[in-house]
C-alpha positions as CSV (number, residue, x, y, z in Angstrom):
1,M,40.7,-69.3,61.9
2,V,37.5,-67.4,61.1
3,T,35.3,-68.0,58.1
4,D,31.6,-67.6,57.1
5,S,28.8,-70.0,56.7
6,T,29.0,-70.2,52.9
7,A,32.0,-72.5,53.5
8,A,29.5,-75.3,54.2
9,L,31.8,-76.8,56.9
10,P,30.1,-79.5,59.0
11,P,29.8,-77.9,62.5
12,E,31.7,-80.7,64.2
13,V,34.6,-80.3,61.8
14,A,34.7,-76.5,62.4
15,A,34.7,-77.2,66.2
16,Q,37.4,-79.8,66.0
17,W,39.8,-77.5,64.1
18,G,38.9,-74.4,66.2
19,V,37.3,-72.6,63.2
20,I,34.9,-69.8,64.2
21,V,32.0,-69.6,61.6
22,V,30.2,-66.3,61.2
23,P,26.7,-66.8,59.8
24,L,25.2,-64.9,56.9
25,D,21.7,-63.6,56.9
26,V,18.8,-65.0,54.8
27,V,15.5,-63.1,54.6
28,I,12.5,-65.3,53.8
29,G,9.2,-63.5,53.3
30,G,10.4,-60.5,55.3
31,E,11.7,-62.6,58.2
32,R,15.5,-62.4,58.8
33,R,17.3,-65.6,59.8
34,Q,20.9,-66.8,60.2
35,E,22.0,-69.8,58.3
36,G,23.2,-72.6,60.4
37,V,21.6,-71.0,63.5
38,D,17.9,-70.8,62.9
39,L,17.7,-71.8,59.2
40,S,18.7,-75.1,57.6
41,S,19.3,-75.8,53.9
42,A,16.2,-78.1,54.0
43,Q,14.1,-75.2,55.3
44,L,15.4,-73.0,52.6
45,A,14.7,-75.5,49.9
46,A,11.1,-75.8,51.1
47,A,10.7,-72.0,51.0
48,L,12.1,-71.8,47.4
49,D,9.8,-74.6,46.3
50,A,6.9,-72.7,47.8
51,G,7.8,-69.7,45.7
52,E,8.7,-67.5,48.7
53,R,10.9,-64.4,48.1
54,V,14.4,-65.1,49.4
55,T,17.2,-62.6,49.7
56,T,20.6,-62.7,51.5
57,S,23.0,-60.2,53.1
58,Q,26.5,-60.3,54.5
59,P,27.1,-60.1,58.3
60,A,27.7,-56.6,59.8
61,P,31.3,-55.7,60.8
62,A,30.1,-56.1,64.4
63,A,29.6,-59.9,63.9
64,F,33.2,-60.2,62.8
65,A,34.4,-58.0,65.7
66,E,32.7,-60.4,68.1
67,A,34.2,-63.4,66.3
68,Y,37.7,-61.9,66.5
69,A,37.2,-61.2,70.2
70,R,36.2,-64.8,70.8
71,A,39.4,-65.9,69.0
72,V,41.5,-63.6,71.2
73,E,39.8,-64.9,74.3
74,S,40.8,-68.4,73.2
75,G,44.5,-67.4,73.0
76,A,44.9,-66.3,69.4
77,R,47.8,-63.9,68.8
78,E,47.0,-63.6,65.0
79,I,43.8,-64.4,63.1
80,V,43.3,-65.5,59.5
81,S,39.8,-64.6,58.4
82,M,38.9,-66.2,55.1
83,H,35.6,-65.7,53.2
84,I,33.4,-66.1,50.1
85,S,34.6,-64.5,46.9
86,G,34.3,-60.7,47.1
87,D,32.6,-60.8,43.7
88,L,29.7,-62.8,45.1
89,S,29.2,-61.1,48.5
90,G,30.3,-58.1,50.5
91,T,31.2,-60.4,53.4
92,V,35.0,-60.0,53.0
93,R,34.5,-56.2,53.1
94,S,32.7,-56.4,56.5
95,A,35.6,-58.6,57.8
96,Q,38.1,-56.0,56.6
97,V,36.3,-53.2,58.4
98,A,36.2,-55.2,61.7
99,A,39.9,-56.2,61.3
100,L,40.9,-52.5,61.6
101,A,39.8,-52.4,65.2
102,A,40.8,-55.9,66.2
103,P,43.2,-56.2,69.2
104,V,45.5,-58.6,67.3
105,P,46.6,-58.7,63.6
106,V,43.9,-60.1,61.4
107,H,44.8,-61.3,57.9
108,V,41.6,-61.1,55.8
109,V,41.6,-63.4,52.8
110,D,39.3,-63.3,49.8
111,S,39.1,-67.0,48.9
112,R,37.9,-66.3,45.3
113,S,35.8,-69.4,45.9
114,V,32.7,-70.6,47.8
115,V,31.2,-73.7,49.4
116,M,33.9,-76.4,50.0
117,G,36.3,-74.6,47.7
118,L,36.3,-72.1,50.6
119,G,35.9,-74.9,53.2
120,F,38.9,-76.9,52.0
121,A,41.0,-73.8,52.0
122,V,40.0,-72.9,55.6
123,L,40.9,-76.5,56.7
124,S,44.2,-76.4,54.9
125,A,45.0,-73.1,56.7
126,A,44.0,-74.6,60.0
127,Q,46.3,-77.5,59.4
128,A,49.1,-75.1,58.4
129,A,48.5,-73.2,61.7
130,R,49.2,-76.5,63.5
131,G,52.5,-76.8,61.6
132,D,51.3,-79.4,59.1
133,T,52.6,-78.3,55.7
134,G,51.1,-81.2,53.7
135,G,50.6,-84.9,53.8
136,G,48.8,-84.8,57.2
137,P,45.5,-86.4,58.0
138,D,42.4,-85.5,56.1
139,P,40.8,-82.8,58.2
140,L,37.4,-84.1,57.4
141,A,38.1,-87.6,58.4
142,P,36.6,-88.8,61.7
143,G,39.1,-88.2,64.6
144,A,41.5,-86.2,62.3
145,E,41.9,-83.7,65.1
146,E,41.8,-84.2,68.8
147,P,39.0,-82.6,70.8
148,R,39.9,-79.0,71.6
149,A,40.4,-79.4,75.4
150,R,42.8,-82.3,74.9
151,R,44.7,-80.5,72.1
152,L,45.2,-77.4,74.3
153,L,46.5,-79.6,77.2
154,D,48.9,-81.3,74.8
155,L,50.2,-78.0,73.6
156,R,50.9,-76.9,77.2
157,R,52.9,-80.1,77.6
158,R,54.9,-79.5,74.4
159,P,56.0,-75.8,74.6
160,E,58.4,-76.4,71.7
161,R,55.5,-76.5,69.3
162,V,55.0,-72.9,68.1
163,A,52.3,-71.5,65.8
164,V,53.1,-70.8,62.2
165,D,53.3,-67.1,61.2
166,G,49.9,-65.7,60.3
167,V,51.1,-64.4,57.0
168,E,52.2,-67.9,56.0
169,V,48.9,-69.4,57.0
170,A,47.0,-66.7,55.0
171,Q,49.2,-67.4,52.0
172,R,48.3,-71.1,52.2
173,A,44.6,-70.3,52.5
174,R,44.8,-68.0,49.5
175,Q,46.6,-70.5,47.4
176,V,44.2,-73.4,48.0
177,G,41.1,-71.2,47.6
178,S,42.2,-69.5,44.4
179,Q,43.1,-72.8,42.8
180,A,40.0,-74.7,43.8
181,S,37.6,-75.7,41.0
182,A,33.8,-75.8,41.2
183,W,31.1,-76.8,38.8
184,F,27.4,-76.4,39.4
185,L,24.4,-78.0,37.8
186,V,21.2,-76.0,38.4
187,D,17.6,-76.3,37.3
188,S,17.2,-72.6,36.5
189,L,19.5,-69.5,36.2
190,D,16.7,-67.1,37.2
191,H,17.8,-67.0,40.9
192,L,21.4,-66.1,39.9
193,R,20.1,-63.5,37.4
194,R,17.8,-61.8,39.8
195,G,20.5,-61.7,42.5
196,G,23.0,-60.1,40.1
197,R,25.4,-63.0,40.3
198,L,25.0,-63.8,36.6
199,S,24.3,-61.3,33.8
200,A,20.9,-61.4,31.9
201,T,22.8,-62.2,28.7
202,A,24.6,-65.2,30.3
203,A,21.4,-66.4,31.8
204,A,19.6,-66.2,28.5
205,L,22.4,-68.0,26.7
206,G,22.6,-70.7,29.4
207,T,19.0,-71.7,28.9
208,V,18.5,-71.3,25.2
209,L,17.0,-74.2,23.4
210,G,16.3,-75.9,26.7
211,L,20.0,-76.8,27.2
212,R,21.2,-77.6,30.8
213,P,23.8,-75.1,31.9
214,I,26.9,-76.2,33.9
215,L,28.2,-73.2,35.8
216,T,31.8,-72.7,37.1
217,L,33.8,-70.2,39.2
218,R,36.4,-68.3,37.2
219,D,38.5,-65.8,39.3
220,G,35.7,-65.6,41.9
221,R,32.9,-65.1,39.5
222,I,30.1,-67.4,38.4
223,E,30.0,-68.1,34.6
224,V,28.3,-70.5,32.3
225,A,31.0,-73.1,31.5
226,E,29.1,-75.5,29.2
227,K,25.6,-76.2,27.9
228,V,24.4,-79.9,27.8
229,R,21.2,-81.2,26.2
230,T,19.9,-83.3,29.1
231,R,20.2,-83.3,32.9
232,R,21.6,-86.8,32.8
233,A,24.2,-85.8,30.3
234,A,25.0,-82.8,32.4
235,R,25.6,-85.0,35.5
236,D,27.9,-87.2,33.5
237,R,29.8,-84.1,32.3
238,L,30.0,-82.8,35.9
239,E,31.6,-86.1,36.8
240,A,34.0,-86.0,33.8
241,L,35.2,-82.5,34.6
242,A,36.0,-83.4,38.2
243,V,37.8,-86.6,37.3
244,A,40.0,-84.8,34.8
245,D,40.8,-82.0,37.2
246,V,41.9,-84.4,40.0
247,R,44.0,-86.4,37.6
248,R,45.7,-83.2,36.4
249,R,46.5,-82.3,40.0
250,G,47.8,-85.8,40.9
251,S,45.8,-85.8,44.1
252,A,43.1,-83.6,45.6
253,R,40.2,-83.3,48.0
254,V,36.7,-83.6,46.5
255,A,33.3,-82.6,47.7
256,V,29.8,-83.1,46.2
257,H,27.2,-80.5,47.1
258,H,23.4,-80.7,46.7
259,L,20.3,-79.0,47.7
260,G,17.5,-81.4,48.4
261,Q,19.0,-84.2,46.3
262,P,20.9,-86.5,48.8
263,E,20.4,-89.7,46.6
264,L,21.9,-88.1,43.5
265,A,24.7,-86.6,45.5
266,A,25.6,-90.0,47.0
267,Q,25.5,-91.6,43.6
268,L,27.8,-89.0,42.2
269,A,30.2,-89.3,45.1
270,D,30.3,-93.1,44.7
271,Q,31.1,-92.8,41.0
272,L,33.9,-90.3,41.7
273,E,35.4,-92.5,44.3
274,A,35.3,-95.5,41.9
275,W,37.1,-93.4,39.2
276,L,39.6,-91.7,41.4
277,G,40.5,-94.2,44.1
278,E,43.4,-93.0,46.2
279,L,43.9,-89.9,44.2
280,A,41.0,-88.3,46.1
281,G,40.1,-90.7,48.9
282,K,36.7,-90.3,50.5
283,V,34.5,-87.8,48.6
284,Q,32.7,-85.5,51.1
285,I,28.9,-85.0,50.6
286,C,27.7,-81.7,51.9
287,E,24.3,-80.0,51.6
288,V,25.0,-76.6,50.1
289,S,24.9,-73.6,52.5
290,A,21.5,-71.8,52.7
291,V,22.9,-68.6,51.3
292,I,24.3,-70.3,48.2
293,G,21.0,-72.2,47.9
294,A,19.1,-69.0,47.9
295,H,21.0,-67.8,44.8
296,V,20.9,-71.0,42.7
297,G,17.5,-72.5,43.7
298,S,16.6,-76.0,44.5
299,G,17.9,-78.9,42.4
300,L,21.5,-77.9,42.8
301,L,24.2,-80.6,42.2
302,A,27.8,-79.5,42.4
303,V,31.4,-80.8,42.6
304,V,34.4,-79.0,44.2
305,V,38.0,-80.0,43.7
306,A,40.8,-78.5,45.8
307,D,44.5,-79.2,46.4
308,A,45.2,-81.8,49.1
């Protein structure tokens, strides 16, 4: 599996499941950095709070070509490369260009999602590649997957275990990604408007009369879902939307994202766990990726729900 840094996967989880993460670029005050390499979400939040100009760009095709080469060196015979919605970034197009020259088949998937909507889909695909079609261990749980060296040794001892076809894995990834739900509570829509991820009209409607906008992803695009009068009411609504979605699905994986608000994120996760119990299990708390943070600004609080 190959993905990009907007998936917000914890590095140790990506390593455990053999997921190669290609970082996106963030430019702060004219200095180009790579998220997860030499830029953290906390550093980005500090730059945004200081009023520095922040822009982002997708990786070049060469970055994906290098990632595909690494996967082949590790023994991959097919590669599933899944990325942030193509309506939010040109990342998936760079992956498609690199896939044309890859030495093995590469199945490039537009997740139509972002953050852990993408992350959960990638982990579901990684599970499917191991032959787990559902009901397996939570891939984000500690010890859910063996260390890579031990796993490879075990595979050599069990030659009967064969990899699932890459097309099937890509279909699983596409299904989970496209059906993931995400709601975002932000302090301002200006960053999204300036970055072209939200129309000027939608941004104006979202902030009229001082209402707090709740954003959502619809078919890979960011839209204003609702407008709530206070931030506290908006947090309560965020919680209610996630609970209703999980109950509709019957079971799900849930993540809470934040940018510089760990206490609020922990409170929201605790409340969701209390409401949902075994329907969702442990709610993951992840600081949002730096690239997404650059587009929404500081003060982000978000919930993602995806099929288990």
